[in-house]
C-alpha positions as CSV (number, residue, x, y, z in Angstrom):
1,M,13.6,-61.8,-18.2
2,N,14.2,-58.8,-16.1
3,T,17.6,-57.4,-15.0
4,R,18.3,-54.9,-12.4
5,Y,21.3,-52.8,-12.6
6,H,22.3,-51.8,-9.2
7,F,25.6,-50.2,-10.4
8,L,23.4,-47.6,-12.3
9,D,22.0,-46.5,-8.9
10,V,25.5,-46.2,-7.6
11,L,26.9,-44.5,-10.4
12,R,23.9,-42.1,-10.6
13,G,24.4,-41.2,-6.8
14,F,28.2,-40.9,-7.4
15,A,27.5,-38.3,-10.1
16,I,24.9,-36.3,-8.3
17,A,27.5,-36.0,-5.4
18,G,30.3,-34.8,-7.6
19,I,27.9,-32.3,-9.3
20,L,26.7,-30.8,-6.2
21,L,30.5,-30.3,-5.1
22,V,31.1,-28.1,-8.2
23,N,27.6,-26.3,-8.3
24,T,27.6,-25.2,-4.6
25,A,29.7,-22.2,-5.5
26,D,27.4,-21.2,-8.3
27,I,24.2,-21.9,-6.3
28,T,25.4,-19.8,-3.5
29,R,26.6,-17.1,-5.8
30,L,30.2,-17.3,-4.3
31,G,32.2,-14.3,-4.5
32,Y,29.7,-12.0,-6.5
33,D,30.2,-9.3,-4.3
34,V,34.1,-9.3,-4.2
35,P,35.5,-6.4,-6.2
36,F,37.4,-7.7,-9.2
37,G,41.1,-7.4,-8.7
38,S,40.8,-7.6,-4.9
39,G,43.3,-10.4,-4.7
40,A,40.7,-12.7,-2.8
41,S,41.8,-16.4,-3.0
42,A,39.5,-19.2,-3.5
43,G,41.8,-21.1,-1.3
44,P,43.7,-24.5,-1.3
45,A,40.5,-26.5,-2.5
46,E,40.6,-24.7,-5.8
47,P,43.1,-26.8,-7.7
48,W,41.7,-30.1,-6.3
49,L,38.3,-29.0,-7.5
50,H,39.6,-28.2,-11.0
51,Y,41.9,-31.4,-11.5
52,L,39.5,-34.0,-9.9
53,V,35.9,-32.8,-9.8
54,S,35.0,-29.9,-12.1
55,G,34.0,-31.1,-15.6
56,R,34.2,-34.8,-14.5
57,F,30.8,-35.7,-13.2
58,V,28.6,-34.0,-15.6
59,P,29.7,-36.3,-18.6
60,I,28.9,-39.2,-16.4
61,F,25.5,-37.7,-15.8
62,E,25.0,-37.1,-19.5
63,L,26.0,-40.8,-20.3
64,L,23.5,-41.8,-17.9
65,F,20.7,-39.7,-19.6
66,G,21.6,-41.7,-22.7
67,V,21.2,-45.1,-20.9
68,S,18.1,-44.3,-19.4
69,L,16.6,-43.0,-22.8
70,A,17.5,-46.5,-24.2
71,L,15.9,-48.4,-21.2
72,V,12.8,-46.4,-21.4
73,I,12.3,-47.1,-24.9
74,A,13.1,-50.8,-24.3
75,S,10.3,-50.8,-21.5
76,V,7.7,-49.2,-23.7
77,R,8.5,-51.6,-26.7
78,N,8.4,-54.6,-24.3
79,R,4.8,-53.6,-23.5
80,G,3.9,-53.5,-27.0
81,A,3.5,-49.6,-27.2
82,Q,5.1,-47.0,-29.3
83,P,7.7,-45.0,-27.2
84,A,7.7,-41.8,-29.1
85,W,4.9,-40.2,-27.2
86,V,6.1,-41.5,-23.9
87,L,9.4,-40.1,-24.2
88,V,7.9,-36.6,-25.5
89,R,5.9,-36.3,-22.5
90,R,8.8,-37.3,-20.3
91,F,11.1,-34.7,-21.8
92,G,8.4,-32.1,-21.8
93,A,7.9,-32.8,-18.0
94,L,11.7,-32.5,-17.4
95,F,11.8,-29.3,-19.1
96,V,9.0,-27.9,-16.7
97,I,10.9,-29.3,-13.8
98,G,14.0,-27.5,-15.1
99,L,11.9,-24.2,-15.4
100,A,10.9,-24.4,-11.7
101,H,14.4,-25.2,-10.4
102,A,16.0,-22.4,-12.5
103,L,14.0,-20.0,-10.1
104,V,16.5,-21.0,-7.4
105,Y,19.5,-22.1,-9.5
106,P,19.7,-20.2,-13.0
107,G,22.6,-22.4,-14.2
108,E,20.7,-25.6,-13.8
109,I,20.9,-27.9,-16.8
110,L,17.7,-29.9,-16.9
111,R,16.0,-27.7,-19.5
112,I,19.1,-28.2,-21.9
113,Y,18.9,-32.0,-21.3
114,A,15.1,-32.1,-22.1
115,V,15.8,-30.3,-25.4
116,A,18.8,-32.3,-26.3
117,G,16.9,-35.5,-25.6
118,L,14.1,-34.6,-28.1
119,V,16.8,-34.0,-30.6
120,C,18.4,-37.4,-30.0
121,L,15.1,-39.4,-29.6
122,P,14.5,-40.0,-33.3
123,V,18.1,-41.3,-34.0
124,V,17.8,-43.7,-30.9
125,L,14.3,-44.8,-32.1
126,L,15.0,-45.3,-35.9
127,V,18.7,-45.7,-36.5
128,P,20.5,-49.0,-36.3
129,R,22.8,-49.3,-33.0
130,A,26.1,-49.3,-35.0
131,I,25.1,-45.7,-36.5
132,V,24.1,-44.6,-33.0
133,L,27.4,-45.6,-31.7
134,G,29.3,-43.9,-34.6
135,L,27.3,-40.7,-34.3
136,G,28.0,-40.7,-30.5
137,V,31.8,-41.2,-30.9
138,V,32.1,-38.4,-33.5
139,G,29.8,-36.2,-31.6
140,T,31.5,-36.5,-28.4
141,A,34.9,-36.3,-30.1
142,V,34.1,-33.0,-31.6
143,G,32.3,-31.7,-28.5
144,F,35.5,-32.4,-26.4
145,G,38.1,-31.9,-29.1
146,V,36.8,-28.7,-30.5
147,F,34.6,-27.0,-27.7
148,G,36.2,-28.6,-24.7
149,G,33.1,-30.5,-23.5
150,G,30.0,-28.9,-21.9
151,I,26.8,-28.5,-23.9
152,P,28.3,-29.2,-27.3
153,A,29.3,-32.7,-26.2
154,T,26.0,-33.4,-24.5
155,P,24.2,-34.9,-27.7
156,G,27.0,-37.1,-28.3
157,L,27.4,-38.4,-24.8
158,F,23.6,-39.1,-24.8
159,L,24.0,-41.2,-27.9
160,L,27.0,-43.1,-26.3
161,G,24.9,-43.9,-23.5
162,A,22.1,-45.2,-25.5
163,A,24.7,-47.5,-27.6
164,A,26.2,-48.8,-24.3
165,V,22.8,-50.3,-23.4
166,A,22.3,-51.8,-27.0
167,Y,25.9,-53.2,-27.0
168,G,25.4,-54.9,-23.4
169,L,27.9,-52.6,-21.6
170,L,25.6,-52.5,-18.5
171,D,26.1,-56.2,-17.9
172,R,29.8,-55.9,-18.1
173,L,29.8,-53.1,-15.6
174,E,27.3,-54.7,-13.1
175,H,29.8,-57.7,-13.2
176,P,33.2,-56.2,-14.5
177,T,34.9,-58.5,-16.9
178,R,38.7,-58.7,-17.8
179,G,37.8,-56.3,-20.7
180,I,36.7,-53.8,-18.2
181,R,39.8,-54.2,-16.1
182,I,42.1,-53.7,-19.3
183,A,40.0,-50.5,-20.3
184,V,40.5,-49.1,-16.9
185,A,44.0,-49.5,-17.1
186,V,44.3,-47.9,-20.5
187,V,42.2,-45.1,-19.5
188,A,44.4,-44.5,-16.3
189,L,47.4,-44.3,-18.6
190,A,45.6,-42.0,-20.8
191,A,44.6,-39.7,-17.7
192,V,48.4,-38.9,-17.1
193,P,49.1,-36.9,-20.2
194,A,45.5,-35.5,-20.2
195,L,46.0,-34.0,-16.8
196,W,49.4,-32.7,-17.7
197,W,47.8,-31.0,-20.8
198,Q,45.3,-29.4,-18.6
199,S,48.1,-28.2,-16.0
200,Q,49.5,-26.1,-19.0
201,H,46.0,-24.3,-19.2
202,P,45.1,-23.5,-15.7
203,G,41.7,-22.5,-14.7
204,D,38.2,-23.8,-14.5
205,P,37.9,-26.6,-17.0
206,R,34.3,-25.9,-17.5
207,F,35.0,-22.6,-19.3
208,T,37.2,-22.4,-22.5
209,T,38.5,-19.0,-21.4
210,A,40.3,-20.6,-18.6
211,G,40.8,-24.6,-18.7
212,G,40.2,-24.6,-22.4
213,V,40.0,-27.6,-24.7
214,A,42.7,-29.3,-22.4
215,G,40.5,-29.1,-19.4
216,G,37.5,-30.4,-21.1
217,V,39.3,-33.4,-22.7
218,A,40.9,-34.1,-19.3
219,G,37.5,-34.1,-17.8
220,G,36.2,-36.5,-20.3
221,V,39.1,-39.0,-19.6
222,L,38.8,-38.6,-15.9
223,A,34.9,-39.2,-16.2
224,L,35.6,-42.6,-18.1
225,L,38.3,-43.6,-15.5
226,Y,35.8,-42.8,-12.5
227,I,33.2,-45.1,-14.2
228,G,35.6,-48.0,-14.6
229,L,37.1,-47.7,-11.1
230,L,33.5,-47.5,-9.4
231,A,32.3,-50.4,-11.3
232,L,35.5,-52.5,-10.1
233,L,35.2,-51.2,-6.5
234,T,31.6,-51.8,-6.4
235,A,32.1,-55.5,-7.4
236,S,34.8,-55.7,-4.5
237,P,34.4,-56.2,-1.0
238,V,34.1,-52.3,-0.4
239,G,31.0,-52.4,-2.7
240,R,28.8,-52.7,0.3
241,V,30.2,-49.4,1.6
242,L,29.8,-47.5,-1.7
243,R,26.1,-49.0,-2.2
244,A,25.3,-47.7,1.2
245,A,26.6,-44.3,0.4
246,F,25.5,-43.7,-3.1
247,E,22.7,-46.0,-4.2
248,P,19.9,-44.1,-2.0
249,L,21.2,-40.8,-3.7
250,G,21.0,-42.4,-7.1
251,R,17.4,-44.0,-6.5
252,M,16.2,-40.4,-5.7
253,A,18.7,-38.4,-7.8
254,L,16.2,-36.1,-9.4
255,T,14.7,-35.2,-6.0
256,N,18.2,-34.8,-4.5
257,Y,19.4,-32.7,-7.4
258,V,16.6,-30.3,-6.9
259,T,16.3,-30.0,-3.1
260,A,20.1,-29.6,-2.8
261,S,19.7,-26.1,-4.4
262,L,16.7,-25.4,-2.1
263,I,18.9,-26.1,0.8
264,V,22.3,-24.8,-0.3
265,A,21.0,-21.4,-2.0
266,P,19.5,-19.9,1.2
267,L,22.4,-21.1,3.4
268,G,24.7,-19.3,1.0
269,L,22.7,-16.0,1.4
270,W,22.7,-16.5,5.3
271,L,26.4,-17.2,5.6
272,G,27.3,-14.4,3.1
273,F,29.0,-16.6,0.6
274,T,28.6,-13.5,-2.0
275,R,31.4,-11.8,0.0
276,T,34.2,-14.5,0.0
277,R,35.8,-16.4,-2.7
278,D,36.9,-19.3,-0.5
279,L,35.5,-22.6,-1.8
280,A,36.0,-24.5,1.5
281,P,33.0,-23.5,3.4
282,G,30.8,-24.3,0.4
283,L,32.3,-27.8,0.1
284,V,31.8,-28.5,3.7
285,I,28.1,-27.7,3.3
286,A,27.9,-29.7,0.0
287,V,29.2,-32.8,1.8
288,A,26.8,-32.3,4.6
289,V,23.8,-31.9,2.5
290,L,24.9,-35.2,0.7
291,L,25.2,-37.0,4.0
292,V,21.8,-35.9,5.0
293,Q,20.2,-36.6,1.7
294,S,21.7,-40.1,1.6
295,L,20.3,-40.8,4.9
296,V,16.8,-39.3,4.2
297,S,16.6,-41.1,0.8
298,R,17.3,-44.4,2.6
299,L,14.6,-43.7,5.1
300,W,12.2,-42.6,2.4
301,L,12.9,-45.7,0.1
302,H,12.1,-48.0,3.0
303,H,8.5,-46.9,2.8
304,F,8.1,-45.6,-0.7
305,R,8.8,-46.8,-4.1
306,Y,10.1,-43.6,-5.6
307,G,11.3,-40.1,-4.5
308,P,8.4,-37.5,-4.7
309,I,9.7,-35.7,-7.9
310,E,10.5,-39.0,-9.6
311,W,6.9,-40.2,-8.5
312,L,5.3,-37.2,-10.1
313,W,7.6,-37.4,-13.2
314,R,6.7,-41.1,-13.5
315,M,2.9,-40.5,-13.6
316,V,3.2,-37.8,-16.3
317,T,5.4,-40.2,-18.3
318,W,3.0,-43.1,-18.3
319,L,-0.2,-41.0,-17.9
320,R,-1.6,-43.2,-15.4
321,P,-1.6,-43.5,-11.4
322,V,1.6,-45.0,-10.0
323,P,1.6,-46.5,-6.4
324,L,3.9,-44.5,-4.2
325,R,3.9,-46.6,-1.0
326,R,5.7,-49.9,-1.1
327,S,4.5,-53.1,0.5
328,S,6.7,-56.1,1.8
329,P,10.0,-54.4,0.8
330,A,13.2,-56.5,0.5
331,V,16.4,-54.9,1.1
332,H,19.5,-54.7,-1.1
333,G,22.6,-52.7,-0.2
334,G,20.8,-50.9,2.6
335,V,18.0,-49.7,0.3
336,A,14.6,-51.2,0.2
337,Q,13.6,-52.8,-3.2
338,H,10.1,-53.8,-4.4
339,A,8.7,-56.2,-6.9
340,P,8.3,-54.8,-10.6
341,A,5.3,-53.2,-11.7
342,I,4.0,-52.8,-15.1
343,G,6.0,-50.2,-17.2
344,E,8.8,-49.7,-14.4
345,T,12.3,-49.5,-15.3
346,Q,15.5,-48.0,-13.8
347,A,15.5,-45.6,-16.6
348,C,14.9,-41.9,-16.5
349,A,15.4,-38.9,-18.8
350,C,18.6,-37.8,-17.0
351,G,19.8,-40.7,-15.2
352,T,17.7,-39.6,-12.3
353,D,14.4,-41.6,-12.0
354,G,15.3,-44.4,-9.9
355,G,12.5,-46.8,-10.9
356,D,12.7,-50.3,-9.6
357,G,15.8,-51.1,-11.9
358,S,14.2,-53.9,-13.9
359,V,14.1,-53.9,-17.7
360,G,13.3,-56.5,-20.1
361,R,16.2,-57.8,-22.1
362,R,14.3,-57.5,-25.4
363,S,14.3,-54.5,-27.7
364,L,17.8,-53.1,-26.4
365,S,19.4,-53.7,-29.8
366,R,18.7,-53.8,-33.4
C-alpha cells in the first residue's frame, strides 16, 4: 500500500518560505558596509522577524530532514535492497550541492546537513525506534536547552523526524486527530512563557550572544506550534489556499532554496543593501521571489515530475536514469501529480526532494 503525504509538501514549502525571509539579509550582506556604532536602524520589521520568524523555520526543516531519511530507508527496504549505500550517495551529492551553493551564499546549511545525516544514518538503520526517539528527545533538549538550538540541535531533530515516521505521526498530521488538536493547544500555552523569556534577552535568537538560549527555546516551541497549526489549517476549508501557495514550493524545495540565493544575491548588490541595515526592502524582495517561485514551480510541475536539481539528485541517489517529463498528469491542490515509479518516495535528505509522495507502509517501524 502506498500513501502520499500532501501535508509534507505544504510544510516543506512553508519552511522554505520562512527560511528565505531570514536568510535574505545574510545573502545580500545587509549592512556590511555600515560603520559600527553609526546608529543605523534595522527598522520596525526587526522585532517581528526575531519573535515570529528567526529560528522558527530551520527546526521544521531539520525535522523534515529526519522524516525524509526514514522514508528513503523504507523505500529502499521495500524494494528488497540495502539502504546504507543509497543514503551515503544521497548525502554525498547533497554535500556537493552545498559546496556549489556556498559560492553564492557562504552561510548555507546543506553541507552540515549532509554530514549530520551520515552521523545519524547508522542510528536510524540499526537502532529500535524507541531508542531513536529517546536519543532524539535528549539530543534536541540538550541542543536547545544548553546551546539555544542551531547546529548542536540538528542531530536530535533529525532523529525526532525519523521517529515521527516510525510512530505513524505523518498519518495524524495528514488527517489531524483529536490528539493533534490537544497538542497544539498545549504548545500554544507553552509559547506564551517562552516568548516572554525571549523578550528578556533581546536580539537575534539565532545567536547565543544576542537572543541566547531563551530565543532558541522559543524558536523550538514556535516551530512545533507552526507545524500543528499548519496541519489543522491544511485540513480545514482554507487548506486549498495553503496547498496552492506552498505545495509547489515544497515539491521543488531544493531547487527553490538554491535558486533563491542566485536571484537575491545579485539584487542585493545592485540595490546597495550593504550600505543599509533596513530589513524591509529585503523582506519585500523575499516575498516577491517566493511568489514567483510558487508560480514557476506550479508551471514546471505541470510538465515535469521533479525540479531540475531534485531530478539530478535522484539519479545520483539511485544510480539509474529517472524520467523527468511526466505523462497524463492528474492534479491535486493545483499541482500536477503522476503515477508512482519504482523507487520514488516523497522523501529527501533535507525535506527537499519532492518525490511523488508515495511510500510503502512496510519497514517504517521496528
